[in-house]
mmJSON file of the N, C-alpha and C atoms, coordinates in Angstrom:
{"data_MODEL":{"atom_site":{
"group_PDB":["ATOM","ATOM","ATOM","ATOM","ATOM","ATOM","ATOM","ATOM","ATOM","ATOM","ATOM","ATOM","ATOM","ATOM","ATOM","ATOM","ATOM","ATOM","ATOM","ATOM","ATOM","ATOM","ATOM","ATOM","ATOM","ATOM","ATOM","ATOM","ATOM","ATOM","ATOM","ATOM","ATOM","ATOM","ATOM","ATOM","ATOM","ATOM","ATOM","ATOM","ATOM","ATOM","ATOM","ATOM","ATOM","ATOM","ATOM","ATOM","ATOM","ATOM","ATOM","ATOM","ATOM","ATOM","ATOM","ATOM","ATOM","ATOM","ATOM","ATOM","ATOM","ATOM","ATOM","ATOM","ATOM","ATOM","ATOM","ATOM","ATOM","ATOM","ATOM","ATOM","ATOM","ATOM","ATOM","ATOM","ATOM","ATOM","ATOM","ATOM","ATOM","ATOM","ATOM","ATOM","ATOM","ATOM","ATOM","ATOM","ATOM","ATOM","ATOM","ATOM","ATOM","ATOM","ATOM","ATOM","ATOM","ATOM","ATOM","ATOM","ATOM","ATOM","ATOM","ATOM","ATOM","ATOM","ATOM","ATOM","ATOM","ATOM","ATOM","ATOM","ATOM","ATOM","ATOM","ATOM","ATOM","ATOM","ATOM","ATOM","ATOM","ATOM","ATOM","ATOM","ATOM","ATOM","ATOM","ATOM","ATOM","ATOM","ATOM","ATOM","ATOM","ATOM","ATOM","ATOM","ATOM","ATOM","ATOM","ATOM","ATOM","ATOM","ATOM","ATOM","ATOM","ATOM","ATOM","ATOM","ATOM","ATOM","ATOM","ATOM","ATOM","ATOM","ATOM","ATOM","ATOM","ATOM","ATOM","ATOM","ATOM","ATOM","ATOM","ATOM","ATOM","ATOM","ATOM","ATOM","ATOM","ATOM","ATOM","ATOM","ATOM","ATOM","ATOM","ATOM","ATOM","ATOM","ATOM","ATOM","ATOM","ATOM","ATOM","ATOM","ATOM","ATOM"],
"id":[1,2,3,4,5,6,7,8,9,10,11,12,13,14,15,16,17,18,19,20,21,22,23,24,25,26,27,28,29,30,31,32,33,34,35,36,37,38,39,40,41,42,43,44,45,46,47,48,49,50,51,52,53,54,55,56,57,58,59,60,61,62,63,64,65,66,67,68,69,70,71,72,73,74,75,76,77,78,79,80,81,82,83,84,85,86,87,88,89,90,91,92,93,94,95,96,97,98,99,100,101,102,103,104,105,106,107,108,109,110,111,112,113,114,115,116,117,118,119,120,121,122,123,124,125,126,127,128,129,130,131,132,133,134,135,136,137,138,139,140,141,142,143,144,145,146,147,148,149,150,151,152,153,154,155,156,157,158,159,160,161,162,163,164,165,166,167,168,169,170,171,172,173,174,175,176,177,178,179,180,181,182,183,184,185,186],
"type_symbol":["N","C","C","N","C","C","N","C","C","N","C","C","N","C","C","N","C","C","N","C","C","N","C","C","N","C","C","N","C","C","N","C","C","N","C","C","N","C","C","N","C","C","N","C","C","N","C","C","N","C","C","N","C","C","N","C","C","N","C","C","N","C","C","N","C","C","N","C","C","N","C","C","N","C","C","N","C","C","N","C","C","N","C","C","N","C","C","N","C","C","N","C","C","N","C","C","N","C","C","N","C","C","N","C","C","N","C","C","N","C","C","N","C","C","N","C","C","N","C","C","N","C","C","N","C","C","N","C","C","N","C","C","N","C","C","N","C","C","N","C","C","N","C","C","N","C","C","N","C","C","N","C","C","N","C","C","N","C","C","N","C","C","N","C","C","N","C","C","N","C","C","N","C","C","N","C","C","N","C","C","N","C","C","N","C","C"],
"label_atom_id":["N","CA","C","N","CA","C","N","CA","C","N","CA","C","N","CA","C","N","CA","C","N","CA","C","N","CA","C","N","CA","C","N","CA","C","N","CA","C","N","CA","C","N","CA","C","N","CA","C","N","CA","C","N","CA","C","N","CA","C","N","CA","C","N","CA","C","N","CA","C","N","CA","C","N","CA","C","N","CA","C","N","CA","C","N","CA","C","N","CA","C","N","CA","C","N","CA","C","N","CA","C","N","CA","C","N","CA","C","N","CA","C","N","CA","C","N","CA","C","N","CA","C","N","CA","C","N","CA","C","N","CA","C","N","CA","C","N","CA","C","N","CA","C","N","CA","C","N","CA","C","N","CA","C","N","CA","C","N","CA","C","N","CA","C","N","CA","C","N","CA","C","N","CA","C","N","CA","C","N","CA","C","N","CA","C","N","CA","C","N","CA","C","N","CA","C","N","CA","C","N","CA","C","N","CA","C","N","CA","C","N","CA","C","N","CA","C"],
"label_alt_id":[null,null,null,null,null,null,null,null,null,null,null,null,null,null,null,null,null,null,null,null,null,null,null,null,null,null,null,null,null,null,null,null,null,null,null,null,null,null,null,null,null,null,null,null,null,null,null,null,null,null,null,null,null,null,null,null,null,null,null,null,null,null,null,null,null,null,null,null,null,null,null,null,null,null,null,null,null,null,null,null,null,null,null,null,null,null,null,null,null,null,null,null,null,null,null,null,null,null,null,null,null,null,null,null,null,null,null,null,null,null,null,null,null,null,null,null,null,null,null,null,null,null,null,null,null,null,null,null,null,null,null,null,null,null,null,null,null,null,null,null,null,null,null,null,null,null,null,null,null,null,null,null,null,null,null,null,null,null,null,null,null,null,null,null,null,null,null,null,null,null,null,null,null,null,null,null,null,null,null,null,null,null,null,null,null,null],
"label_comp_id":["MET","MET","MET","VAL","VAL","VAL","LYS","LYS","LYS","VAL","VAL","VAL","PRO","PRO","PRO","ALA","ALA","ALA","ASP","ASP","ASP","LEU","LEU","LEU","ALA","ALA","ALA","ALA","ALA","ALA","GLU","GLU","GLU","LEU","LEU","LEU","VAL","VAL","VAL","ASP","ASP","ASP","ALA","ALA","ALA","GLY","GLY","GLY","THR","THR","THR","ALA","ALA","ALA","THR","THR","THR","ARG","ARG","ARG","VAL","VAL","VAL","ARG","ARG","ARG","MET","MET","MET","GLY","GLY","GLY","ARG","ARG","ARG","SER","SER","SER","PRO","PRO","PRO","ALA","ALA","ALA","ARG","ARG","ARG","GLU","GLU","GLU","TRP","TRP","TRP","VAL","VAL","VAL","ALA","ALA","ALA","VAL","VAL","VAL","PRO","PRO","PRO","ARG","ARG","ARG","ALA","ALA","ALA","GLY","GLY","GLY","ALA","ALA","ALA","PRO","PRO","PRO","ASP","ASP","ASP","GLU","GLU","GLU","VAL","VAL","VAL","ARG","ARG","ARG","SER","SER","SER","LEU","LEU","LEU","TRP","TRP","TRP","ALA","ALA","ALA","ARG","ARG","ARG","LEU","LEU","LEU","VAL","VAL","VAL","HIS","HIS","HIS","VAL","VAL","VAL","SER","SER","SER","TYR","TYR","TYR","ASP","ASP","ASP","HIS","HIS","HIS","VAL","VAL","VAL","THR","THR","THR","THR","THR","THR","GLY","GLY","GLY","ALA","ALA","ALA"],
"label_asym_id":["A","A","A","A","A","A","A","A","A","A","A","A","A","A","A","A","A","A","A","A","A","A","A","A","A","A","A","A","A","A","A","A","A","A","A","A","A","A","A","A","A","A","A","A","A","A","A","A","A","A","A","A","A","A","A","A","A","A","A","A","A","A","A","A","A","A","A","A","A","A","A","A","A","A","A","A","A","A","A","A","A","A","A","A","A","A","A","A","A","A","A","A","A","A","A","A","A","A","A","A","A","A","A","A","A","A","A","A","A","A","A","A","A","A","A","A","A","A","A","A","A","A","A","A","A","A","A","A","A","A","A","A","A","A","A","A","A","A","A","A","A","A","A","A","A","A","A","A","A","A","A","A","A","A","A","A","A","A","A","A","A","A","A","A","A","A","A","A","A","A","A","A","A","A","A","A","A","A","A","A","A","A","A","A","A","A"],
"label_entity_id":["1","1","1","1","1","1","1","1","1","1","1","1","1","1","1","1","1","1","1","1","1","1","1","1","1","1","1","1","1","1","1","1","1","1","1","1","1","1","1","1","1","1","1","1","1","1","1","1","1","1","1","1","1","1","1","1","1","1","1","1","1","1","1","1","1","1","1","1","1","1","1","1","1","1","1","1","1","1","1","1","1","1","1","1","1","1","1","1","1","1","1","1","1","1","1","1","1","1","1","1","1","1","1","1","1","1","1","1","1","1","1","1","1","1","1","1","1","1","1","1","1","1","1","1","1","1","1","1","1","1","1","1","1","1","1","1","1","1","1","1","1","1","1","1","1","1","1","1","1","1","1","1","1","1","1","1","1","1","1","1","1","1","1","1","1","1","1","1","1","1","1","1","1","1","1","1","1","1","1","1","1","1","1","1","1","1"],
"label_seq_id":[1,1,1,2,2,2,3,3,3,4,4,4,5,5,5,6,6,6,7,7,7,8,8,8,9,9,9,10,10,10,11,11,11,12,12,12,13,13,13,14,14,14,15,15,15,16,16,16,17,17,17,18,18,18,19,19,19,20,20,20,21,21,21,22,22,22,23,23,23,24,24,24,25,25,25,26,26,26,27,27,27,28,28,28,29,29,29,30,30,30,31,31,31,32,32,32,33,33,33,34,34,34,35,35,35,36,36,36,37,37,37,38,38,38,39,39,39,40,40,40,41,41,41,42,42,42,43,43,43,44,44,44,45,45,45,46,46,46,47,47,47,48,48,48,49,49,49,50,50,50,51,51,51,52,52,52,53,53,53,54,54,54,55,55,55,56,56,56,57,57,57,58,58,58,59,59,59,60,60,60,61,61,61,62,62,62],
"pdbx_PDB_ins_code":[null,null,null,null,null,null,null,null,null,null,null,null,null,null,null,null,null,null,null,null,null,null,null,null,null,null,null,null,null,null,null,null,null,null,null,null,null,null,null,null,null,null,null,null,null,null,null,null,null,null,null,null,null,null,null,null,null,null,null,null,null,null,null,null,null,null,null,null,null,null,null,null,null,null,null,null,null,null,null,null,null,null,null,null,null,null,null,null,null,null,null,null,null,null,null,null,null,null,null,null,null,null,null,null,null,null,null,null,null,null,null,null,null,null,null,null,null,null,null,null,null,null,null,null,null,null,null,null,null,null,null,null,null,null,null,null,null,null,null,null,null,null,null,null,null,null,null,null,null,null,null,null,null,null,null,null,null,null,null,null,null,null,null,null,null,null,null,null,null,null,null,null,null,null,null,null,null,null,null,null,null,null,null,null,null,null],
"Cartn_x":[0.855,0.0,0.9,0.513,1.344,0.456,0.883,0.17,0.906,0.178,0.737,-0.247,0.169,-0.786,-2.016,-3.157,-4.421,-4.392,-3.743,-3.71,-2.906,-1.805,-1.026,-1.797,-2.477,-3.298,-4.327,-4.976,-5.975,-5.339,-4.153,-3.446,-3.122,-2.623,-2.266,-3.49,-4.595,-5.835,-6.365,-6.388,-6.883,-6.053,-4.743,-3.854,-3.94,-4.624,-4.712,-3.492,-2.633,-1.415,-1.683,-2.746,-3.064,-4.575,-4.973,-6.386,-6.514,-7.657,-7.907,-8.008,-7.531,-7.643,-8.885,-9.671,-10.864,-10.517,-10.805,-10.639,-12.049,-12.546,-13.936,-14.851,-15.792,-16.773,-16.354,-15.428,-15.078,-13.677,-13.492,-12.134,-11.291,-10.064,-9.16,-8.624,-8.59,-8.137,-6.643,-5.863,-4.409,-3.747,-4.499,-3.928,-4.274,-3.252,-3.47,-2.698,-3.213,-2.527,-1.91,-0.625,0.099,0.622,0.146,0.611,2.074,2.699,4.1,4.236,3.18,3.21,4.002,4.635,5.376,6.835,7.578,9.014,9.684,10.585,11.213,11.821,12.51,13.118,12.064,10.951,9.876,9.202,8.999,8.369,9.258,10.554,11.495,11.516,11.522,11.554,10.292,9.144,7.882,7.867,8.228,8.189,9.218,10.383,11.383,10.81,10.16,9.537,8.44,7.579,6.464,6.936,7.978,8.513,9.025,9.747,10.261,9.129,8.154,7.012,6.246,6.031,5.297,6.031,7.325,8.117,8.021,8.21,8.104,6.71,5.705,4.315,4.004,4.411,4.055,4.97,6.178,7.079,6.984,6.569,6.494,5.069,4.146,2.766,2.55,3.513,3.414,2.461],
"Cartn_y":[-1.164,0.0,1.226,2.208,3.395,4.602,5.767,7.014,7.733,8.009,8.698,9.792,10.705,11.701,11.027,11.672,11.093,10.712,11.527,11.199,9.935,9.743,8.514,7.32,7.5,6.419,5.968,6.919,6.588,5.839,6.275,5.589,4.149,3.945,2.598,1.694,2.227,1.45,1.146,2.144,1.946,0.92,0.879,-0.071,-1.469,-1.599,-2.898,-3.235,-2.251,-2.445,-2.375,-1.664,-1.454,-1.45,-1.535,-1.404,-0.289,0.354,1.417,0.823,1.561,1.172,1.86,1.127,1.704,2.117,3.368,3.892,4.17,3.306,3.442,2.985,3.83,3.462,3.838,4.751,5.267,4.851,4.662,4.402,5.67,5.506,6.642,7.055,8.346,8.834,8.64,8.747,8.731,7.451,6.543,5.312,4.141,3.369,2.189,1.005,-0.17,-1.413,-1.966,-2.259,-2.768,-4.155,-5.196,-6.545,-6.732,-7.708,-8.0,-9.029,-9.263,-10.259,-9.737,-10.651,-10.289,-10.665,-10.332,-10.608,-9.769,-10.378,-9.656,-8.309,-8.241,-6.967,-5.907,-6.32,-5.372,-4.886,-5.799,-5.435,-4.46,-4.751,-3.848,-2.474,-2.456,-1.194,-0.373,-1.029,-0.334,0.217,-0.618,-0.161,0.934,0.857,1.917,3.243,3.205,4.42,4.934,4.035,4.452,5.013,4.438,4.946,6.374,6.626,7.976,8.972,8.576,9.456,9.735,8.688,8.84,9.776,9.586,10.435,11.9,12.142,13.515,14.085,13.263,13.704,14.101,13.3,13.594,14.633,14.809,15.791,17.17,17.233,18.536,18.942,18.008,18.301,18.357,17.836,17.872,16.834],
"Cartn_z":[0.0,0.0,0.0,-0.825,-0.974,-1.29,-0.8,-1.089,-2.21,-3.288,-4.449,-4.866,-5.742,-6.222,-6.852,-6.726,-7.189,-8.662,-9.504,-10.933,-11.203,-10.484,-10.645,-10.098,-8.983,-8.431,-9.458,-10.115,-11.138,-12.303,-12.729,-13.821,-13.447,-12.232,-11.787,-11.718,-11.23,-11.137,-12.537,-13.404,-14.775,-15.538,-15.268,-15.942,-15.341,-14.202,-13.54,-12.701,-12.497,-11.715,-10.223,-9.841,-8.425,-8.232,-6.975,-6.618,-5.588,-5.583,-4.604,-3.205,-2.238,-0.836,-0.278,0.472,1.101,2.525,2.827,4.18,4.689,5.529,5.949,4.834,4.464,3.436,2.021,1.898,0.573,0.146,-1.163,-1.644,-1.51,-1.089,-0.929,-2.301,-2.57,-3.882,-4.094,-3.036,-3.186,-2.683,-2.12,-1.579,-2.484,-2.867,-3.695,-3.126,-3.411,-3.059,-4.333,-4.267,-5.425,-5.081,-5.775,-5.471,-5.87,-5.258,-5.562,-6.675,-7.42,-8.49,-9.684,-10.387,-11.588,-11.465,-12.499,-12.512,-11.423,-10.654,-9.535,-9.92,-11.054,-11.459,-11.756,-12.373,-12.677,-11.396,-10.461,-9.185,-8.426,-8.357,-7.674,-8.329,-9.647,-10.379,-10.12,-10.164,-9.897,-8.483,-7.502,-6.112,-5.846,-6.471,-6.298,-6.791,-7.942,-8.487,-7.561,-7.098,-6.249,-4.912,-4.351,-3.079,-3.255,-4.335,-4.576,-4.825,-5.63,-5.904,-4.616,-3.824,-2.573,-1.613,-1.475,-0.578,-1.012,-2.299,-2.802,-2.556,-2.774,-2.622,-1.176,-0.227,1.165,1.81,1.287,1.901,1.264,0.008,-0.661,-0.997,-0.875,-1.233,-2.73,-3.478,-4.953,-5.475],
"occupancy":[1.0,1.0,1.0,1.0,1.0,1.0,1.0,1.0,1.0,1.0,1.0,1.0,1.0,1.0,1.0,1.0,1.0,1.0,1.0,1.0,1.0,1.0,1.0,1.0,1.0,1.0,1.0,1.0,1.0,1.0,1.0,1.0,1.0,1.0,1.0,1.0,1.0,1.0,1.0,1.0,1.0,1.0,1.0,1.0,1.0,1.0,1.0,1.0,1.0,1.0,1.0,1.0,1.0,1.0,1.0,1.0,1.0,1.0,1.0,1.0,1.0,1.0,1.0,1.0,1.0,1.0,1.0,1.0,1.0,1.0,1.0,1.0,1.0,1.0,1.0,1.0,1.0,1.0,1.0,1.0,1.0,1.0,1.0,1.0,1.0,1.0,1.0,1.0,1.0,1.0,1.0,1.0,1.0,1.0,1.0,1.0,1.0,1.0,1.0,1.0,1.0,1.0,1.0,1.0,1.0,1.0,1.0,1.0,1.0,1.0,1.0,1.0,1.0,1.0,1.0,1.0,1.0,1.0,1.0,1.0,1.0,1.0,1.0,1.0,1.0,1.0,1.0,1.0,1.0,1.0,1.0,1.0,1.0,1.0,1.0,1.0,1.0,1.0,1.0,1.0,1.0,1.0,1.0,1.0,1.0,1.0,1.0,1.0,1.0,1.0,1.0,1.0,1.0,1.0,1.0,1.0,1.0,1.0,1.0,1.0,1.0,1.0,1.0,1.0,1.0,1.0,1.0,1.0,1.0,1.0,1.0,1.0,1.0,1.0,1.0,1.0,1.0,1.0,1.0,1.0,1.0,1.0,1.0,1.0,1.0,1.0],
"B_iso_or_equiv":[0.0,0.0,0.0,0.0,0.0,0.0,0.0,0.0,0.0,0.0,0.0,0.0,0.0,0.0,0.0,0.0,0.0,0.0,0.0,0.0,0.0,0.0,0.0,0.0,0.0,0.0,0.0,0.0,0.0,0.0,0.0,0.0,0.0,0.0,0.0,0.0,0.0,0.0,0.0,0.0,0.0,0.0,0.0,0.0,0.0,0.0,0.0,0.0,0.0,0.0,0.0,0.0,0.0,0.0,0.0,0.0,0.0,0.0,0.0,0.0,0.0,0.0,0.0,0.0,0.0,0.0,0.0,0.0,0.0,0.0,0.0,0.0,0.0,0.0,0.0,0.0,0.0,0.0,0.0,0.0,0.0,0.0,0.0,0.0,0.0,0.0,0.0,0.0,0.0,0.0,0.0,0.0,0.0,0.0,0.0,0.0,0.0,0.0,0.0,0.0,0.0,0.0,0.0,0.0,0.0,0.0,0.0,0.0,0.0,0.0,0.0,0.0,0.0,0.0,0.0,0.0,0.0,0.0,0.0,0.0,0.0,0.0,0.0,0.0,0.0,0.0,0.0,0.0,0.0,0.0,0.0,0.0,0.0,0.0,0.0,0.0,0.0,0.0,0.0,0.0,0.0,0.0,0.0,0.0,0.0,0.0,0.0,0.0,0.0,0.0,0.0,0.0,0.0,0.0,0.0,0.0,0.0,0.0,0.0,0.0,0.0,0.0,0.0,0.0,0.0,0.0,0.0,0.0,0.0,0.0,0.0,0.0,0.0,0.0,0.0,0.0,0.0,0.0,0.0,0.0,0.0,0.0,0.0,0.0,0.0,0.0],
"pdbx_formal_charge":[null,null,null,null,null,null,null,null,null,null,null,null,null,null,null,null,null,null,null,null,null,null,null,null,null,null,null,null,null,null,null,null,null,null,null,null,null,null,null,null,null,null,null,null,null,null,null,null,null,null,null,null,null,null,null,null,null,null,null,null,null,null,null,null,null,null,null,null,null,null,null,null,null,null,null,null,null,null,null,null,null,null,null,null,null,null,null,null,null,null,null,null,null,null,null,null,null,null,null,null,null,null,null,null,null,null,null,null,null,null,null,null,null,null,null,null,null,null,null,null,null,null,null,null,null,null,null,null,null,null,null,null,null,null,null,null,null,null,null,null,null,null,null,null,null,null,null,null,null,null,null,null,null,null,null,null,null,null,null,null,null,null,null,null,null,null,null,null,null,null,null,null,null,null,null,null,null,null,null,null,null,null,null,null,null,null],
"auth_seq_id":[1,1,1,2,2,2,3,3,3,4,4,4,5,5,5,6,6,6,7,7,7,8,8,8,9,9,9,10,10,10,11,11,11,12,12,12,13,13,13,14,14,14,15,15,15,16,16,16,17,17,17,18,18,18,19,19,19,20,20,20,21,21,21,22,22,22,23,23,23,24,24,24,25,25,25,26,26,26,27,27,27,28,28,28,29,29,29,30,30,30,31,31,31,32,32,32,33,33,33,34,34,34,35,35,35,36,36,36,37,37,37,38,38,38,39,39,39,40,40,40,41,41,41,42,42,42,43,43,43,44,44,44,45,45,45,46,46,46,47,47,47,48,48,48,49,49,49,50,50,50,51,51,51,52,52,52,53,53,53,54,54,54,55,55,55,56,56,56,57,57,57,58,58,58,59,59,59,60,60,60,61,61,61,62,62,62],
"auth_comp_id":["MET","MET","MET","VAL","VAL","VAL","LYS","LYS","LYS","VAL","VAL","VAL","PRO","PRO","PRO","ALA","ALA","ALA","ASP","ASP","ASP","LEU","LEU","LEU","ALA","ALA","ALA","ALA","ALA","ALA","GLU","GLU","GLU","LEU","LEU","LEU","VAL","VAL","VAL","ASP","ASP","ASP","ALA","ALA","ALA","GLY","GLY","GLY","THR","THR","THR","ALA","ALA","ALA","THR","THR","THR","ARG","ARG","ARG","VAL","VAL","VAL","ARG","ARG","ARG","MET","MET","MET","GLY","GLY","GLY","ARG","ARG","ARG","SER","SER","SER","PRO","PRO","PRO","ALA","ALA","ALA","ARG","ARG","ARG","GLU","GLU","GLU","TRP","TRP","TRP","VAL","VAL","VAL","ALA","ALA","ALA","VAL","VAL","VAL","PRO","PRO","PRO","ARG","ARG","ARG","ALA","ALA","ALA","GLY","GLY","GLY","ALA","ALA","ALA","PRO","PRO","PRO","ASP","ASP","ASP","GLU","GLU","GLU","VAL","VAL","VAL","ARG","ARG","ARG","SER","SER","SER","LEU","LEU","LEU","TRP","TRP","TRP","ALA","ALA","ALA","ARG","ARG","ARG","LEU","LEU","LEU","VAL","VAL","VAL","HIS","HIS","HIS","VAL","VAL","VAL","SER","SER","SER","TYR","TYR","TYR","ASP","ASP","ASP","HIS","HIS","HIS","VAL","VAL","VAL","THR","THR","THR","THR","THR","THR","GLY","GLY","GLY","ALA","ALA","ALA"],
"auth_asym_id":["A","A","A","A","A","A","A","A","A","A","A","A","A","A","A","A","A","A","A","A","A","A","A","A","A","A","A","A","A","A","A","A","A","A","A","A","A","A","A","A","A","A","A","A","A","A","A","A","A","A","A","A","A","A","A","A","A","A","A","A","A","A","A","A","A","A","A","A","A","A","A","A","A","A","A","A","A","A","A","A","A","A","A","A","A","A","A","A","A","A","A","A","A","A","A","A","A","A","A","A","A","A","A","A","A","A","A","A","A","A","A","A","A","A","A","A","A","A","A","A","A","A","A","A","A","A","A","A","A","A","A","A","A","A","A","A","A","A","A","A","A","A","A","A","A","A","A","A","A","A","A","A","A","A","A","A","A","A","A","A","A","A","A","A","A","A","A","A","A","A","A","A","A","A","A","A","A","A","A","A","A","A","A","A","A","A"],
"auth_atom_id":["N","CA","C","N","CA","C","N","CA","C","N","CA","C","N","CA","C","N","CA","C","N","CA","C","N","CA","C","N","CA","C","N","CA","C","N","CA","C","N","CA","C","N","CA","C","N","CA","C","N","CA","C","N","CA","C","N","CA","C","N","CA","C","N","CA","C","N","CA","C","N","CA","C","N","CA","C","N","CA","C","N","CA","C","N","CA","C","N","CA","C","N","CA","C","N","CA","C","N","CA","C","N","CA","C","N","CA","C","N","CA","C","N","CA","C","N","CA","C","N","CA","C","N","CA","C","N","CA","C","N","CA","C","N","CA","C","N","CA","C","N","CA","C","N","CA","C","N","CA","C","N","CA","C","N","CA","C","N","CA","C","N","CA","C","N","CA","C","N","CA","C","N","CA","C","N","CA","C","N","CA","C","N","CA","C","N","CA","C","N","CA","C","N","CA","C","N","CA","C","N","CA","C","N","CA","C","N","CA","C","N","CA","C","N","CA","C"],
"pdbx_PDB_model_num":[1,1,1,1,1,1,1,1,1,1,1,1,1,1,1,1,1,1,1,1,1,1,1,1,1,1,1,1,1,1,1,1,1,1,1,1,1,1,1,1,1,1,1,1,1,1,1,1,1,1,1,1,1,1,1,1,1,1,1,1,1,1,1,1,1,1,1,1,1,1,1,1,1,1,1,1,1,1,1,1,1,1,1,1,1,1,1,1,1,1,1,1,1,1,1,1,1,1,1,1,1,1,1,1,1,1,1,1,1,1,1,1,1,1,1,1,1,1,1,1,1,1,1,1,1,1,1,1,1,1,1,1,1,1,1,1,1,1,1,1,1,1,1,1,1,1,1,1,1,1,1,1,1,1,1,1,1,1,1,1,1,1,1,1,1,1,1,1,1,1,1,1,1,1,1,1,1,1,1,1,1,1,1,1,1,1]
}}}
């Protein structure tokens, strides 16, 4: 689970790469669940990108 900008969250969900996380009754706009399925190098690459995007998003508000 990772917090990313809402537009990236929508892209990941639309591509089938992630699913929306529900917080209470509503799906969260910026939180997505990303499975670890796939080739190890691809999974590492995706998560490395998401961690950097998430860090920038929560520390700068970008």
